[in-house]
Structure formats: C-alpha cells, structure tokens
N, C-alpha and C positions, 0 to 999 in steps of 0.2 A: 367445902370451905378451905381445905388444905391446898387444893389447886389454885383457888383464888389467892391465897396467901403467897404462893410462889410467883404470881404475877406482880405483886407488890415488891417482892424481893427483886424481881427483874427491874422494876421501876427504880428502886434504890440503886441497883448496880449500874443502870444506865445513867443516872444522875451523877454517880461517882465517876463514871467514865468520861463524862463531859465536864468534870471539874465543878459540879454543883452539888449542894446538899440541901435536902428539904429543911425548912424552918417555918416558924409561925409568924414571921414578920408581915408587914403590910404588903398585900398583893403577892404573897409568896416569897418576898425578899426580907432579908435581915433589916429591920427598921433602924438599927444602930449604924448602918453603913451609909455614909454620905457620898453616894456615887454620882458621877456626872451623867448628863443625858446620854452621851455616847456609850457610857458603860451600861446604862439601863437598856439601851437598844441592843447591845450585845447579849445581855442577859435574856432579853425577850427572845431573841433569835435562838439562843441556846435552849431555852425552855421549850420553844416550838419544835426544835429538832428532837429533844428528849420525848416530848409527847407523841410526836409522829412515830418514833421508834416503839414506844410502848403500845400505841394503838395497833401498830402492825403485829406486835407480839400477841396482843389480846385477840385480834381478828383471826390470826393463824391458829391459835389455841382453840378458839371457838369452833372452827371447822372440825377440829379433832373431837371436841365434845359433842358436836351435832351428830357426827357419824356414829359416835358411841352411845347416843341417846341420853347424854348427861345434860338434860335441859336445865336443871336447877343451877348448875355451874355457869351455863351460858347466861341465864337470867341474872345471876349475881354480877357477872362481868358487864352486862348491858346496863344494869342499875348504876354501876360505878361510872361508866362512860357517859351516861345520860346526866348524872348528877354533876360531872365535871364540866359538861357543856350542855346546858339546858336548851340552847338555841339550835342545837343540831337535829335536823329533821330525821336523819337516818337512825341516830341513836334512839330517839323516842319511838319511832315506828318499829324498829327492830325489837325493842323491849316489849312493846305492846303486842306485836305479832307472836313473840315467844310465849307470852302470858296467855294469849288466846289458844295457842297450841296445847297447853295443859289445862285448858278450860277455866282459867282464872279470868273470867270475862269482866267482873267488876273491877279488878285491879287494872286490866288492860284499858278499860274505859277511863279510869282515873288517870292513867298515864296520858291519854289523848287529850283529856280535859285540861290537865295541868300544862301540857305543851301549848295548847291554844291560849290559855290565860297568861302564860309566861312570855309569849311571843305575839302580842296583839298586832304588831305591824308586819309580820311575816305573811305574805299573800296566801301561803298554803297551810297556815297553822290550823285552820279549822277542818281541813280535809280528812285527817285520820279519824277524827271523832265522827264526822258526817258519814264516812265510809263504813264505820262501825255500825251506825244506825241503819244504813241502807242494806247492809248484808243481813240484817235481822228484820228486814221489811218494815222498819219504823220510818217509812218514807216521809211522813209529816214533820219529822224532826230535822230533816236535811235542809230545806230552804232557809230556815231561820239561821242556820250556821253559815251557809255558802253565799247567800244572796248579797250580803254586805261585803263580800270579798271580791266581787266582780270588777269593781273599779280599780282594784290593786293589780289587775292583770295576772291572775294566778295561773297555775299549770292547767293545760287544756283538760286534764281529768276532772278538775273542779267544775268546769262548765258541763262536761258530760254527765257527772254524777247529779248535778242540779237539774238538768234537762230530763234525765231518766227518772228522777224522783217526781217531777211534775207529770210525766207520762203515767207513772204508776198511780198517781193521785187523780188522774183524769183531767188534768189541767193542761190540755194540749196547746192552747194559745200562749201560755207562759213558757212551755217547753220550746216552742218555735222562737220566741224572743231570745231564749238562751242560745239556741242553735245559731241564730243570726249574729249574736254577739261573739260567739266563738269564731264564726266565719269572718267577722270584721277584724278580729285579731290574728286569725290564721286562715287566710283565703284559700289555701290549698288543701284544707282538711276535707277530703272527699267524704269521709264518714259523717261529718257534721251536716254536709249538704244533703246526703242521702237520708239522714234522720229527719232533717227539716222537711223534705219533700214527703216523706212517709207520714209525718204528723199532719201535714197540710192535706194529703189525700184522705187521712182518717177523718178530719173535720169536714171535708166536702161530702164524704159518704154519710155523715151523721146530720148534714143539713138537708131539710126537706126541700124538694124542688119548688122553685118560685118564692122561697123565703128570702 
C-alpha cells in the first residue's frame, strides 16, 4: 500500500506542476468557478495531459513490480486505473489477468462481468468473460455471450472464439456460419478459410453415402 500511496503523491505533484489542484467540484472542477467554454476546454486538455503522465508512471512502476513478483501492488494499481476509466478494455483485462495469475478466479470473472455490463455498446465487451469460460471448457456459455455481438463487428478473435466453441459442442454447421461471417468481414483471413474447410470436411465424413 505504501508504494500505491507514492503513485498518488506523484499524481498530486503532476497536477501541481500543471497548475491544477484536485477538488470535489462537478466533473472534477471547482463548481464555484464560472469558467468560459474555452477555459473548460483548456482544463480538459490539462487534465488529459496529467492523466497521461500518471498512467505512464503507473505502467512503468507496474513493470518493476511484476519483475519483483509484487502482484498485490500491481492489482491495486490496476483497480485504480479501471475505476477511473471503466470503459477501457486494457485496464479491465489487465486487472482480470492479474487476478487469474494469483488464482482469484471469482474476482477475475466479476471484473469481466462488470466490464460487459458497464459497456453494453462496446463490440468486444463480452469477449473477456467468454474467453474466461472457454479456457475452463465451459463452452456452452460462450455462444450466449458472443452471438449477439456479431452484428457490432467485433474483433476477429470474437468470431474465432465463438466458432471454436461451436466446434467443441459438436455444432459444426453453426461453426461454419461463423467462419463465413468472419470471412465476409475479413476476406484475407486464411486461418478462417482453413477452419471453415476443415469443418466442412468433418461434416462430409460424418454424412453417410447417399444421404
């Protein structure tokens, strides 16, 4: 906790260096100030610059902690980052990954579920949770999470995870449909084409001659 405290000291120092001070006003600003739109834009830019500097400091310190095996410190810093920006995919998945590293699987899953629920319009919001289930061979849970995201044009990994889940469940026709959808969005994906043809050959082998 002492190391985490030093990060907040760094945050305060950075804000002072930029001529800003933390307060409890509306949206982080002193509500008693009647600033113009231009002034607010300058404040926003200043806050963005401060946050970028702090984020870089935390990331650099996280590398030190990781090499030292100080996972609790990393987790605390990732919790802070994720709470400050709940829509950030990397913050959520980094936190979940670290929790999985120390076998806190229930907490990791809770992070993924919260990220999905907090970001219903994000195309890849369901992927971390779906991947969590896939890695634990709970394949039947994956389609319900990913199928509804296909119209949002998610990352190709969502298509792959959904298709492979169907394969694990023996639902090869459904898997082929997903591979075709992936190829429609990414025609140069040779892996998707190879998997589609593999599944088609499997179905042909399972089909009795003359049927």
